N, CA, C and O atoms as a Tripos MOL2 file, in Angstrom:
@<TRIPOS>MOLECULE
protein
  312   311    78     0     0
PROTEIN
NO_CHARGES

@<TRIPOS>ATOM
      1 N         139.5210  112.8450   40.0420 N.3       1 MET1
      2 CA        140.4140  112.7160   39.1000 C.3       1 MET1
      3 C         141.2820  114.2060   37.9440 C.2       1 MET1
      4 O         140.6320  115.0760   37.3630 O.2       1 MET1
      5 N         142.2960  114.1170   37.9260 N.am      2 TYR2
      6 CA        142.8950  115.1080   37.3270 C.3       2 TYR2
      7 C         143.1720  114.9450   35.8170 C.2       2 TYR2
      8 O         143.7870  113.9430   35.4520 O.2       2 TYR2
      9 N         142.7190  115.9570   34.8200 N.am      3 ASN3
     10 CA        143.2020  115.8010   33.5300 C.3       3 ASN3
     11 C         144.0900  116.4620   33.0180 C.2       3 ASN3
     12 O         144.4650  117.5450   33.4690 O.2       3 ASN3
     13 N         144.6510  115.7930   31.7920 N.am      4 TYR4
     14 CA        146.3100  116.5170   30.9720 C.3       4 TYR4
     15 C         146.2930  116.1000   29.8790 C.2       4 TYR4
     16 O         146.0410  114.9390   29.5550 O.2       4 TYR4
     17 N         146.6240  117.2090   29.0120 N.am      5 ALA5
     18 CA        147.3390  117.2840   27.8420 C.3       5 ALA5
     19 C         148.6330  116.7830   27.9020 C.2       5 ALA5
     20 O         149.3830  117.4600   28.6040 O.2       5 ALA5
     21 N         149.1500  115.7480   27.3510 N.am      6 GLN6
     22 CA        150.5320  115.3840   26.9830 C.3       6 GLN6
     23 C         150.9610  115.9180   25.5730 C.2       6 GLN6
     24 O         150.3830  115.9840   24.4880 O.2       6 GLN6
     25 N         152.1620  116.2590   26.0070 N.am      7 LEU7
     26 CA        152.6440  117.4310   24.8900 C.3       7 LEU7
     27 C         153.4720  116.7130   24.4040 C.2       7 LEU7
     28 O         153.9540  115.9750   25.2630 O.2       7 LEU7
     29 N         153.9750  116.5310   23.2030 N.am      8 GLY8
     30 CA        155.2550  116.0830   22.3200 C.3       8 GLY8
     31 C         155.7410  116.8450   21.6600 C.2       8 GLY8
     32 O         155.5860  118.0210   21.9900 O.2       8 GLY8
     33 N         156.6870  116.4870   20.2190 N.am      9 SER9
     34 CA        157.4680  117.3850   20.1530 C.3       9 SER9
     35 C         157.1250  118.9500   19.4500 C.2       9 SER9
     36 O         156.5730  118.9800   18.3510 O.2       9 SER9
     37 N         157.4240  119.9980   20.0310 N.am     10 ASN10
     38 CA        157.0120  121.7010   19.4270 C.3      10 ASN10
     39 C         155.2990  121.3670   19.4970 C.2      10 ASN10
     40 O         154.4270  121.3800   18.6290 O.2      10 ASN10
     41 N         155.2810  121.0520   21.0410 N.am     11 ASN11
     42 CA        154.3240  121.4380   22.2220 C.3      11 ASN11
     43 C         153.1140  120.9840   21.4850 C.2      11 ASN11
     44 O         152.1130  121.6840   21.6370 O.2      11 ASN11
     45 N         152.9920  119.6330   20.4880 N.am     12 ILE12
     46 CA        151.7150  119.3910   19.9470 C.3      12 ILE12
     47 C         151.0520  118.3370   20.8070 C.2      12 ILE12
     48 O         151.6940  117.3270   21.0960 O.2      12 ILE12
     49 N         149.7400  118.5110   21.2610 N.am     13 CYS13
     50 CA        149.0940  117.4840   22.0050 C.3      13 CYS13
     51 C         149.3120  116.0700   21.2350 C.2      13 CYS13
     52 O         149.2050  115.8990   20.0210 O.2      13 CYS13
     53 N         149.6460  115.0880   22.2200 N.am     14 ILE14
     54 CA        149.6510  113.4730   21.3950 C.3      14 ILE14
     55 C         148.7120  112.3800   22.3330 C.2      14 ILE14
     56 O         148.5720  111.2160   21.9560 O.2      14 ILE14
     57 N         148.0580  112.9160   23.6580 N.am     15 ALA15
     58 CA        147.5130  112.2200   24.4480 C.3      15 ALA15
     59 C         146.4530  113.1730   25.0510 C.2      15 ALA15
     60 O         146.5240  114.3940   24.9090 O.2      15 ALA15
     61 N         145.4030  112.5060   25.7770 N.am     16 VAL16
     62 CA        144.8780  113.2260   27.1440 C.3      16 VAL16
     63 C         144.6790  112.1040   27.7380 C.2      16 VAL16
     64 O         144.1930  111.1070   27.2040 O.2      16 VAL16
     65 N         145.1170  112.2200   29.1060 N.am     17 SER17
     66 CA        144.7330  111.7600   29.9240 C.3      17 SER17
     67 C         144.1270  111.9530   31.2810 C.2      17 SER17
     68 O         144.3810  113.0120   31.8550 O.2      17 SER17
     69 N         143.2390  110.9320   31.9590 N.am     18 GLN18
     70 CA        142.6400  111.4050   33.4270 C.3      18 GLN18
     71 C         143.2570  110.4830   34.2040 C.2      18 GLN18
     72 O         143.1680  109.2690   34.0250 O.2      18 GLN18
     73 N         144.0890  111.1940   35.3520 N.am     19 LEU19
     74 CA        144.8870  110.3890   36.4470 C.3      19 LEU19
     75 C         143.8240  110.7120   37.7180 C.2      19 LEU19
     76 O         142.9930  111.5850   37.9680 O.2      19 LEU19
     77 N         144.3130  109.5590   38.3400 N.am     20 SER20
     78 CA        144.1950  109.4760   40.1220 C.3      20 SER20
     79 C         144.6760  110.6960   40.8900 C.2      20 SER20
     80 O         144.0070  111.3470   41.6930 O.2      20 SER20
     81 N         146.3110  110.9740   40.4180 N.am     21 ASN21
     82 CA        146.8810  111.5390   40.8870 C.3      21 ASN21
     83 C         147.3190  112.6590   40.3100 C.2      21 ASN21
     84 O         147.1880  112.6420   39.0860 O.2      21 ASN21
     85 N         147.9770  114.0000   40.9270 N.am     22 GLU22
     86 CA        148.1200  115.2190   40.4790 C.3      22 GLU22
     87 C         149.8890  114.9920   39.8820 C.2      22 GLU22
     88 O         150.8380  114.4970   40.4910 O.2      22 GLU22
     89 N         149.8390  115.4710   38.7250 N.am     23 VAL23
     90 CA        151.4090  115.2020   38.0180 C.3      23 VAL23
     91 C         152.3420  116.5460   37.7420 C.2      23 VAL23
     92 O         151.8640  117.5230   37.1650 O.2      23 VAL23
     93 N         153.2730  116.5220   38.0560 N.am     24 GLN24
     94 CA        154.3620  117.9120   37.9030 C.3      24 GLN24
     95 C         155.4160  117.0960   36.6330 C.2      24 GLN24
     96 O         156.3970  116.3910   36.8690 O.2      24 GLN24
     97 N         154.8870  117.4330   35.3660 N.am     25 ALA25
     98 CA        155.8260  117.2420   34.3450 C.3      25 ALA25
     99 C         155.7340  118.4200   33.4910 C.2      25 ALA25
    100 O         154.6760  118.9810   33.2060 O.2      25 ALA25
    101 N         156.9390  118.7810   33.0820 N.am     26 ALA26
    102 CA        157.0800  119.7690   31.7840 C.3      26 ALA26
    103 C         156.1090  119.7810   30.8820 C.2      26 ALA26
    104 O         155.5060  120.7700   30.4670 O.2      26 ALA26
    105 N         155.9130  118.2750   30.4760 N.am     27 ASN27
    106 CA        154.8370  118.1390   29.2990 C.3      27 ASN27
    107 C         153.5620  117.6440   29.5020 C.2      27 ASN27
    108 O         152.9500  116.9940   28.6550 O.2      27 ASN27
    109 N         153.2010  117.8910   30.4480 N.am     28 MET28
    110 CA        151.9940  117.7890   31.1550 C.3      28 MET28
    111 C         150.8870  118.6360   31.2660 C.2      28 MET28
    112 O         151.0170  118.9550   32.4480 O.2      28 MET28
    113 N         150.0340  119.1420   30.9330 N.am     29 ILE29
    114 CA        149.1600  120.4320   31.0390 C.3      29 ILE29
    115 C         147.7120  119.8230   31.5380 C.2      29 ILE29
    116 O         147.0380  118.8600   31.1710 O.2      29 ILE29
    117 N         147.5910  120.5900   32.3010 N.am     30 SER30
    118 CA        146.3340  120.8200   33.3730 C.3      30 SER30
    119 C         144.7100  121.3250   32.4950 C.2      30 SER30
    120 O         144.3970  122.4000   31.9830 O.2      30 SER30
    121 N         144.0200  120.1410   32.6140 N.am     31 ILE31
    122 CA        143.4130  120.9050   31.2480 C.3      31 ILE31
    123 C         141.9540  120.7430   32.1910 C.2      31 ILE31
    124 O         142.1770  120.2810   33.3100 O.2      31 ILE31
    125 N         140.6930  121.0150   31.9350 N.am     32 ASP32
    126 CA        139.6980  121.0910   32.9160 C.3      32 ASP32
    127 C         138.5420  119.7860   32.3970 C.2      32 ASP32
    128 O         137.4170  119.7260   32.8920 O.2      32 ASP32
    129 N         138.8060  119.2460   31.8220 N.am     33 SER33
    130 CA        138.0780  118.2280   31.1880 C.3      33 SER33
    131 C         138.8630  117.2430   29.9760 C.2      33 SER33
    132 O         139.8140  117.5130   29.2430 O.2      33 SER33
    133 N         138.2150  116.2710   30.0780 N.am     34 ALA34
    134 CA        139.1320  115.2220   29.0030 C.3      34 ALA34
    135 C         138.8480  115.7550   27.6390 C.2      34 ALA34
    136 O         137.9400  115.1300   27.0910 O.2      34 ALA34
    137 N         139.2870  116.6000   27.0190 N.am     35 ASP35
    138 CA        138.8250  117.5700   25.6300 C.3      35 ASP35
    139 C         139.8350  116.7160   25.0010 C.2      35 ASP35
    140 O         141.0360  116.8750   25.2220 O.2      35 ASP35
    141 N         139.2840  115.6460   24.0780 N.am     36 TYR36
    142 CA        140.2820  115.0900   22.9570 C.3      36 TYR36
    143 C         140.3810  115.8170   22.0530 C.2      36 TYR36
    144 O         141.4070  115.6740   21.3870 O.2      36 TYR36
    145 N         139.3650  116.9390   21.6030 N.am     37 THR37
    146 CA        139.7520  117.7940   20.7330 C.3      37 THR37
    147 C         140.8620  118.3290   20.2450 C.2      37 THR37
    148 O         141.2580  118.6070   19.1130 O.2      37 THR37
    149 N         141.4750  118.4580   21.7860 N.am     38 LEU38
    150 CA        143.0270  119.1540   21.7280 C.3      38 LEU38
    151 C         144.1580  118.3890   21.2110 C.2      38 LEU38
    152 O         145.2240  118.9820   21.0450 O.2      38 LEU38
    153 N         144.0570  117.0900   20.9230 N.am     39 LEU39
    154 CA        144.6100  115.8870   20.3160 C.3      39 LEU39
    155 C         145.3180  116.8500   18.5960 C.2      39 LEU39
    156 O         144.4630  117.3580   17.8710 O.2      39 LEU39
    157 N         146.5080  116.9410   18.2690 N.am     40 GLY40
    158 CA        147.1180  117.4460   17.2250 C.3      40 GLY40
    159 C         147.3430  119.0470   17.1620 C.2      40 GLY40
    160 O         148.0080  119.6430   16.3150 O.2      40 GLY40
    161 N         146.4950  119.7180   18.4700 N.am     41 LYS41
    162 CA        146.8550  121.1740   18.6680 C.3      41 LYS41
    163 C         148.3110  121.6860   19.0960 C.2      41 LYS41
    164 O         149.1730  121.0250   19.6750 O.2      41 LYS41
    165 N         148.3520  122.4460   18.8560 N.am     42 ARG42
    166 CA        149.6080  123.1430   19.4570 C.3      42 ARG42
    167 C         149.6030  124.2200   20.9830 C.2      42 ARG42
    168 O         148.9900  125.2870   20.9860 O.2      42 ARG42
    169 N         150.0520  123.9270   21.6820 N.am     43 TYR43
    170 CA        150.0070  124.4620   22.9570 C.3      43 TYR43
    171 C         151.0940  125.8700   23.2920 C.2      43 TYR43
    172 O         152.2570  125.7940   23.6890 O.2      43 TYR43
    173 N         150.5200  126.7860   23.0750 N.am     44 ASN44
    174 CA        151.6960  128.2540   22.9430 C.3      44 ASN44
    175 C         150.9930  129.3850   24.2610 C.2      44 ASN44
    176 O         149.9860  130.0920   24.2380 O.2      44 ASN44
    177 N         151.9920  129.1650   25.2930 N.am     45 ASN45
    178 CA        151.8240  130.1710   26.2020 C.3      45 ASN45
    179 C         150.2970  130.6020   27.0520 C.2      45 ASN45
    180 O         149.9680  131.6470   27.6150 O.2      45 ASN45
    181 N         149.4100  129.0040   26.8080 N.am     46 GLY46
    182 CA        148.4960  128.9780   27.3460 C.3      46 GLY46
    183 C         147.3190  128.9780   26.6940 C.2      46 GLY46
    184 O         146.1880  128.9640   27.1800 O.2      46 GLY46
    185 N         147.8070  129.0040   25.0270 N.am     47 ILE47
    186 CA        146.3930  129.0540   24.0830 C.3      47 ILE47
    187 C         146.7570  127.5970   23.5230 C.2      47 ILE47
    188 O         147.8390  127.0560   23.7520 O.2      47 ILE47
    189 N         145.9480  127.1460   22.9230 N.am     48 TRP48
    190 CA        145.6410  126.1040   21.9290 C.3      48 TRP48
    191 C         145.6330  126.5880   20.3000 C.2      48 TRP48
    192 O         144.7480  127.3060   19.8350 O.2      48 TRP48
    193 N         146.3480  126.2630   19.8140 N.am     49 GLU49
    194 CA        146.5160  126.3350   18.4540 C.3      49 GLU49
    195 C         145.9950  125.6540   17.5520 C.2      49 GLU49
    196 O         146.1520  124.5200   18.0050 O.2      49 GLU49
    197 N         145.3420  125.5070   16.3260 N.am     50 GLU50
    198 CA        144.9340  124.8720   15.4900 C.3      50 GLU50
    199 C         146.3720  124.4910   14.8030 C.2      50 GLU50
    200 O         147.0830  125.4840   14.6500 O.2      50 GLU50
    201 N         146.9510  123.2480   14.3540 N.am     51 VAL51
    202 CA        148.3440  123.0710   13.2850 C.3      51 VAL51
    203 C         148.0580  122.7840   11.9270 C.2      51 VAL51
    204 O         147.2010  121.9060   11.8260 O.2      51 VAL51
    205 N         148.5450  123.2900   10.6810 N.am     52 GLU52
    206 CA        148.2730  122.4550    9.6810 C.3      52 GLU52
    207 C         148.9800  121.4830    9.5260 C.2      52 GLU52
    208 O         150.1000  121.4890   10.0370 O.2      52 GLU52
    209 N         148.5660  120.4600    8.8360 N.am     53 THR53
    210 CA        149.3160  119.1120    9.1550 C.3      53 THR53
    211 C         149.6150  119.1350    7.1370 C.2      53 THR53
    212 O         148.9890  119.6610    6.2170 O.2      53 THR53
    213 N         150.5560  118.4940    7.1820 N.am     54 PRO54
    214 CA        151.0040  118.3250    5.7180 C.3      54 PRO54
    215 C         150.3030  117.2170    5.2010 C.2      54 PRO54
    216 O         150.1870  116.3180    6.0340 O.2      54 PRO54
    217 N         149.6430  116.9120    3.7630 N.am     55 LEU55
    218 CA        149.2680  115.8110    3.4470 C.3      55 LEU55
    219 C         150.1580  114.7140    2.9750 C.2      55 LEU55
    220 O         150.8550  114.9280    1.9830 O.2      55 LEU55
    221 N         150.2100  113.5260    3.5980 N.am     56 LEU56
    222 CA        151.0020  112.7140    3.5980 C.3      56 LEU56
    223 C         150.5870  111.6390    1.8430 C.2      56 LEU56
    224 O         149.5970  110.9130    1.7490 O.2      56 LEU56
    225 N         151.4320  111.8060    0.9120 N.am     57 VAL57
    226 CA        151.3710  111.0680   -0.1810 C.3      57 VAL57
    227 C         151.7560  109.7890   -0.0680 C.2      57 VAL57
    228 O         152.9650  109.7620    0.1600 O.2      57 VAL57
    229 N         151.3400  108.8400   -0.1160 N.am     58 GLN58
    230 CA        151.4480  107.2330   -0.2440 C.3      58 GLN58
    231 C         152.0300  107.0920   -1.5510 C.2      58 GLN58
    232 O         151.3000  107.5010   -2.4540 O.2      58 GLN58
    233 N         153.4040  106.5190   -1.9840 N.am     59 PRO59
    234 CA        153.3720  106.2640   -3.4560 C.3      59 PRO59
    235 C         152.7720  104.9810   -3.5920 C.2      59 PRO59
    236 O         152.5790  104.1010   -2.7530 O.2      59 PRO59
    237 N         152.4360  105.0600   -5.1750 N.am     60 ALA60
    238 CA        151.7170  103.8920   -5.5810 C.3      60 ALA60
    239 C         152.2500  102.3670   -5.6850 C.2      60 ALA60
    240 O         153.1710  101.9680   -6.3970 O.2      60 ALA60
    241 N         151.7240  101.8760   -5.1080 N.am     61 THR61
    242 CA        152.2400  100.3060   -5.1660 C.3      61 THR61
    243 C         152.1010   99.6300   -6.1230 C.2      61 THR61
    244 O         151.4120  100.0050   -7.0720 O.2      61 THR61
    245 N         152.7970   98.3410   -6.0930 N.am     62 GLN62
    246 CA        153.0060   97.3370   -7.8130 C.3      62 GLN62
    247 C         151.5040   97.2440   -8.1610 C.2      62 GLN62
    248 O         151.1520   97.4640   -9.3200 O.2      62 GLN62
    249 N         150.5430   96.9030   -7.1390 N.am     63 GLN63
    250 CA        149.1690   96.7330   -7.3440 C.3      63 GLN63
    251 C         148.7790   97.6160   -7.8440 C.2      63 GLN63
    252 O         148.4250   97.2620   -8.9690 O.2      63 GLN63
    253 N         148.5250   99.1260   -7.6310 N.am     64 ASP64
    254 CA        148.2250  100.2240   -7.8530 C.3      64 ASP64
    255 C         148.8700  100.5850   -9.4030 C.2      64 ASP64
    256 O         148.2190  101.3490  -10.1160 O.2      64 ASP64
    257 N         150.0450  100.0700   -9.8600 N.am     65 LYS65
    258 CA        150.5420  100.6120  -11.2700 C.3      65 LYS65
    259 C         149.9110   99.5490  -11.9920 C.2      65 LYS65
    260 O         149.5460   99.7800  -13.1450 O.2      65 LYS65
    261 N         149.7030   98.2590  -11.4160 N.am     66 ILE66
    262 CA        148.9000   97.1360  -12.7280 C.3      66 ILE66
    263 C         147.6970   97.4210  -12.8760 C.2      66 ILE66
    264 O         147.2500   97.3560  -14.0210 O.2      66 ILE66
    265 N         146.8070   97.8210  -11.7760 N.am     67 GLU67
    266 CA        145.6090   98.6960  -11.9940 C.3      67 GLU67
    267 C         145.0730   99.8630  -12.8760 C.2      67 GLU67
    268 O         144.0280  100.1090  -13.4780 O.2      67 GLU67
    269 N         146.2800  100.4700  -12.6680 N.am     68 ALA68
    270 CA        146.1150  101.6260  -13.6340 C.3      68 ALA68
    271 C         146.4850  101.4040  -15.2780 C.2      68 ALA68
    272 O         145.9880  102.0100  -16.2280 O.2      68 ALA68
    273 N         147.5970  100.2610  -15.3090 N.am     69 GLY69
    274 CA        148.1800   99.8780  -16.7330 C.3      69 GLY69
    275 C         146.7680   98.8080  -17.2600 C.2      69 GLY69
    276 O         146.2880   98.9310  -18.3870 O.2      69 GLY69
    277 N         146.3720   98.0440  -16.5020 N.am     70 ILE70
    278 CA        145.0090   97.8440  -16.8390 C.3      70 ILE70
    279 C         143.5290   98.6090  -17.3270 C.2      70 ILE70
    280 O         142.6850   98.1960  -18.1220 O.2      70 ILE70
    281 N         143.5580   99.6330  -16.6860 N.am     71 ASP71
    282 CA        142.8070  101.0080  -16.9660 C.3      71 ASP71
    283 C         142.5940  101.4520  -18.1980 C.2      71 ASP71
    284 O         141.6400  101.5560  -18.9690 O.2      71 ASP71
    285 N         144.5000  101.8460  -18.1750 N.am     72 TYR72
    286 CA        144.7180  102.5340  -19.6100 C.3      72 TYR72
    287 C         144.1190  101.6150  -20.6320 C.2      72 TYR72
    288 O         143.2030  102.0830  -21.3090 O.2      72 TYR72
    289 N         144.6010  100.0290  -20.9080 N.am     73 LEU73
    290 CA        144.6720   99.2230  -21.7420 C.3      73 LEU73
    291 C         143.5360   99.1700  -22.3820 C.2      73 LEU73
    292 O         143.3680   99.1420  -23.6010 O.2      73 LEU73
    293 N         142.2280   99.1480  -20.9820 N.am     74 ILE74
    294 CA        140.7180   99.0210  -21.3990 C.3      74 ILE74
    295 C         140.1290   99.9210  -21.7910 C.2      74 ILE74
    296 O         139.0630   99.7610  -22.3850 O.2      74 ILE74
    297 N         140.7640  101.3580  -21.5230 N.am     75 MET75
    298 CA        140.3910  102.5350  -21.9260 C.3      75 MET75
    299 C         141.1240  102.6950  -23.7980 C.2      75 MET75
    300 O         140.5460  103.3710  -24.6480 O.2      75 MET75
    301 N         141.9640  102.2010  -23.9760 N.am     76 LEU76
    302 CA        142.4660  102.4190  -25.3830 C.3      76 LEU76
    303 C         141.5280  101.5030  -26.3340 C.2      76 LEU76
    304 O         141.3670  101.7850  -27.5220 O.2      76 LEU76
    305 N         141.0390  100.6030  -25.8360 N.am     77 SER77
    306 CA        140.4290   99.2100  -26.7230 C.3      77 SER77
    307 C         138.9930   99.9090  -26.6290 C.2      77 SER77
    308 O         138.0870   99.3380  -27.2350 O.2      77 SER77
    309 N         138.7980  100.6580  -26.1860 N.am     78 GLN78
    310 CA        137.2330  101.1800  -26.4550 C.3      78 GLN78
    311 C         136.8750  102.5540  -27.1180 C.2      78 GLN78
    312 O         135.6970  102.8710  -27.2840 O.2      78 GLN78
@<TRIPOS>BOND
     1     1     2 1
     2     2     3 1
     3     3     4 2
     4     3     5 am
     5     5     6 1
     6     6     7 1
     7     7     8 2
     8     7     9 am
     9     9    10 1
    10    10    11 1
    11    11    12 2
    12    11    13 am
    13    13    14 1
    14    14    15 1
    15    15    16 2
    16    15    17 am
    17    17    18 1
    18    18    19 1
    19    19    20 2
    20    19    21 am
    21    21    22 1
    22    22    23 1
    23    23    24 2
    24    23    25 am
    25    25    26 1
    26    26    27 1
    27    27    28 2
    28    27    29 am
    29    29    30 1
    30    30    31 1
    31    31    32 2
    32    31    33 am
    33    33    34 1
    34    34    35 1
    35    35    36 2
    36    35    37 am
    37    37    38 1
    38    38    39 1
    39    39    40 2
    40    39    41 am
    41    41    42 1
    42    42    43 1
    43    43    44 2
    44    43    45 am
    45    45    46 1
    46    46    47 1
    47    47    48 2
    48    47    49 am
    49    49    50 1
    50    50    51 1
    51    51    52 2
    52    51    53 am
    53    53    54 1
    54    54    55 1
    55    55    56 2
    56    55    57 am
    57    57    58 1
    58    58    59 1
    59    59    60 2
    60    59    61 am
    61    61    62 1
    62    62    63 1
    63    63    64 2
    64    63    65 am
    65    65    66 1
    66    66    67 1
    67    67    68 2
    68    67    69 am
    69    69    70 1
    70    70    71 1
    71    71    72 2
    72    71    73 am
    73    73    74 1
    74    74    75 1
    75    75    76 2
    76    75    77 am
    77    77    78 1
    78    78    79 1
    79    79    80 2
    80    79    81 am
    81    81    82 1
    82    82    83 1
    83    83    84 2
    84    83    85 am
    85    85    86 1
    86    86    87 1
    87    87    88 2
    88    87    89 am
    89    89    90 1
    90    90    91 1
    91    91    92 2
    92    91    93 am
    93    93    94 1
    94    94    95 1
    95    95    96 2
    96    95    97 am
    97    97    98 1
    98    98    99 1
    99    99   100 2
   100    99   101 am
   101   101   102 1
   102   102   103 1
   103   103   104 2
   104   103   105 am
   105   105   106 1
   106   106   107 1
   107   107   108 2
   108   107   109 am
   109   109   110 1
   110   110   111 1
   111   111   112 2
   112   111   113 am
   113   113   114 1
   114   114   115 1
   115   115   116 2
   116   115   117 am
   117   117   118 1
   118   118   119 1
   119   119   120 2
   120   119   121 am
   121   121   122 1
   122   122   123 1
   123   123   124 2
   124   123   125 am
   125   125   126 1
   126   126   127 1
   127   127   128 2
   128   127   129 am
   129   129   130 1
   130   130   131 1
   131   131   132 2
   132   131   133 am
   133   133   134 1
   134   134   135 1
   135   135   136 2
   136   135   137 am
   137   137   138 1
   138   138   139 1
   139   139   140 2
   140   139   141 am
   141   141   142 1
   142   142   143 1
   143   143   144 2
   144   143   145 am
   145   145   146 1
   146   146   147 1
   147   147   148 2
   148   147   149 am
   149   149   150 1
   150   150   151 1
   151   151   152 2
   152   151   153 am
   153   153   154 1
   154   154   155 1
   155   155   156 2
   156   155   157 am
   157   157   158 1
   158   158   159 1
   159   159   160 2
   160   159   161 am
   161   161   162 1
   162   162   163 1
   163   163   164 2
   164   163   165 am
   165   165   166 1
   166   166   167 1
   167   167   168 2
   168   167   169 am
   169   169   170 1
   170   170   171 1
   171   171   172 2
   172   171   173 am
   173   173   174 1
   174   174   175 1
   175   175   176 2
   176   175   177 am
   177   177   178 1
   178   178   179 1
   179   179   180 2
   180   179   181 am
   181   181   182 1
   182   182   183 1
   183   183   184 2
   184   183   185 am
   185   185   186 1
   186   186   187 1
   187   187   188 2
   188   187   189 am
   189   189   190 1
   190   190   191 1
   191   191   192 2
   192   191   193 am
   193   193   194 1
   194   194   195 1
   195   195   196 2
   196   195   197 am
   197   197   198 1
   198   198   199 1
   199   199   200 2
   200   199   201 am
   201   201   202 1
   202   202   203 1
   203   203   204 2
   204   203   205 am
   205   205   206 1
   206   206   207 1
   207   207   208 2
   208   207   209 am
   209   209   210 1
   210   210   211 1
   211   211   212 2
   212   211   213 am
   213   213   214 1
   214   214   215 1
   215   215   216 2
   216   215   217 am
   217   217   218 1
   218   218   219 1
   219   219   220 2
   220   219   221 am
   221   221   222 1
   222   222   223 1
   223   223   224 2
   224   223   225 am
   225   225   226 1
   226   226   227 1
   227   227   228 2
   228   227   229 am
   229   229   230 1
   230   230   231 1
   231   231   232 2
   232   231   233 am
   233   233   234 1
   234   234   235 1
   235   235   236 2
   236   235   237 am
   237   237   238 1
   238   238   239 1
   239   239   240 2
   240   239   241 am
   241   241   242 1
   242   242   243 1
   243   243   244 2
   244   243   245 am
   245   245   246 1
   246   246   247 1
   247   247   248 2
   248   247   249 am
   249   249   250 1
   250   250   251 1
   251   251   252 2
   252   251   253 am
   253   253   254 1
   254   254   255 1
   255   255   256 2
   256   255   257 am
   257   257   258 1
   258   258   259 1
   259   259   260 2
   260   259   261 am
   261   261   262 1
   262   262   263 1
   263   263   264 2
   264   263   265 am
   265   265   266 1
   266   266   267 1
   267   267   268 2
   268   267   269 am
   269   269   270 1
   270   270   271 1
   271   271   272 2
   272   271   273 am
   273   273   274 1
   274   274   275 1
   275   275   276 2
   276   275   277 am
   277   277   278 1
   278   278   279 1
   279   279   280 2
   280   279   281 am
   281   281   282 1
   282   282   283 1
   283   283   284 2
   284   283   285 am
   285   285   286 1
   286   286   287 1
   287   287   288 2
   288   287   289 am
   289   289   290 1
   290   290   291 1
   291   291   292 2
   292   291   293 am
   293   293   294 1
   294   294   295 1
   295   295   296 2
   296   295   297 am
   297   297   298 1
   298   298   299 1
   299   299   300 2
   300   299   301 am
   301   301   302 1
   302   302   303 1
   303   303   304 2
   304   303   305 am
   305   305   306 1
   306   306   307 1
   307   307   308 2
   308   307   309 am
   309   309   310 1
   310   310   311 1
   311   311   312 2
@<TRIPOS>SUBSTRUCTURE
     1 MET1         2 RESIDUE 1 A MET
     2 TYR2         6 RESIDUE 1 A TYR
     3 ASN3        10 RESIDUE 1 A ASN
     4 TYR4        14 RESIDUE 1 A TYR
     5 ALA5        18 RESIDUE 1 A ALA
     6 GLN6        22 RESIDUE 1 A GLN
     7 LEU7        26 RESIDUE 1 A LEU
     8 GLY8        30 RESIDUE 1 A GLY
     9 SER9        34 RESIDUE 1 A SER
    10 ASN10       38 RESIDUE 1 A ASN
    11 ASN11       42 RESIDUE 1 A ASN
    12 ILE12       46 RESIDUE 1 A ILE
    13 CYS13       50 RESIDUE 1 A CYS
    14 ILE14       54 RESIDUE 1 A ILE
    15 ALA15       58 RESIDUE 1 A ALA
    16 VAL16       62 RESIDUE 1 A VAL
    17 SER17       66 RESIDUE 1 A SER
    18 GLN18       70 RESIDUE 1 A GLN
    19 LEU19       74 RESIDUE 1 A LEU
    20 SER20       78 RESIDUE 1 A SER
    21 ASN21       82 RESIDUE 1 A ASN
    22 GLU22       86 RESIDUE 1 A GLU
    23 VAL23       90 RESIDUE 1 A VAL
    24 GLN24       94 RESIDUE 1 A GLN
    25 ALA25       98 RESIDUE 1 A ALA
    26 ALA26      102 RESIDUE 1 A ALA
    27 ASN27      106 RESIDUE 1 A ASN
    28 MET28      110 RESIDUE 1 A MET
    29 ILE29      114 RESIDUE 1 A ILE
    30 SER30      118 RESIDUE 1 A SER
    31 ILE31      122 RESIDUE 1 A ILE
    32 ASP32      126 RESIDUE 1 A ASP
    33 SER33      130 RESIDUE 1 A SER
    34 ALA34      134 RESIDUE 1 A ALA
    35 ASP35      138 RESIDUE 1 A ASP
    36 TYR36      142 RESIDUE 1 A TYR
    37 THR37      146 RESIDUE 1 A THR
    38 LEU38      150 RESIDUE 1 A LEU
    39 LEU39      154 RESIDUE 1 A LEU
    40 GLY40      158 RESIDUE 1 A GLY
    41 LYS41      162 RESIDUE 1 A LYS
    42 ARG42      166 RESIDUE 1 A ARG
    43 TYR43      170 RESIDUE 1 A TYR
    44 ASN44      174 RESIDUE 1 A ASN
    45 ASN45      178 RESIDUE 1 A ASN
    46 GLY46      182 RESIDUE 1 A GLY
    47 ILE47      186 RESIDUE 1 A ILE
    48 TRP48      190 RESIDUE 1 A TRP
    49 GLU49      194 RESIDUE 1 A GLU
    50 GLU50      198 RESIDUE 1 A GLU
    51 VAL51      202 RESIDUE 1 A VAL
    52 GLU52      206 RESIDUE 1 A GLU
    53 THR53      210 RESIDUE 1 A THR
    54 PRO54      214 RESIDUE 1 A PRO
    55 LEU55      218 RESIDUE 1 A LEU
    56 LEU56      222 RESIDUE 1 A LEU
    57 VAL57      226 RESIDUE 1 A VAL
    58 GLN58      230 RESIDUE 1 A GLN
    59 PRO59      234 RESIDUE 1 A PRO
    60 ALA60      238 RESIDUE 1 A ALA
    61 THR61      242 RESIDUE 1 A THR
    62 GLN62      246 RESIDUE 1 A GLN
    63 GLN63      250 RESIDUE 1 A GLN
    64 ASP64      254 RESIDUE 1 A ASP
    65 LYS65      258 RESIDUE 1 A LYS
    66 ILE66      262 RESIDUE 1 A ILE
    67 GLU67      266 RESIDUE 1 A GLU
    68 ALA68      270 RESIDUE 1 A ALA
    69 GLY69      274 RESIDUE 1 A GLY
    70 ILE70      278 RESIDUE 1 A ILE
    71 ASP71      282 RESIDUE 1 A ASP
    72 TYR72      286 RESIDUE 1 A TYR
    73 LEU73      290 RESIDUE 1 A LEU
    74 ILE74      294 RESIDUE 1 A ILE
    75 MET75      298 RESIDUE 1 A MET
    76 LEU76      302 RESIDUE 1 A LEU
    77 SER77      306 RESIDUE 1 A SER
    78 GLN78      310 RESIDUE 1 A GLN
């Protein structure tokens, strides 16, 4: 078996593959084993680096707003 880390944009590992044949592609990095801890890491000159990912904040849904309003009204009535 041949093990590869597939790189996406900015050399970030987006997949780990175990293939039956050798692959020659710029975005496929040969690795010793199917190491899924590489997912999300950046490949930089032969070194895997941790990448800080920004916290994604989801906007409040209509349901969230309604529940917050109800909680506020309950708090005022106590």
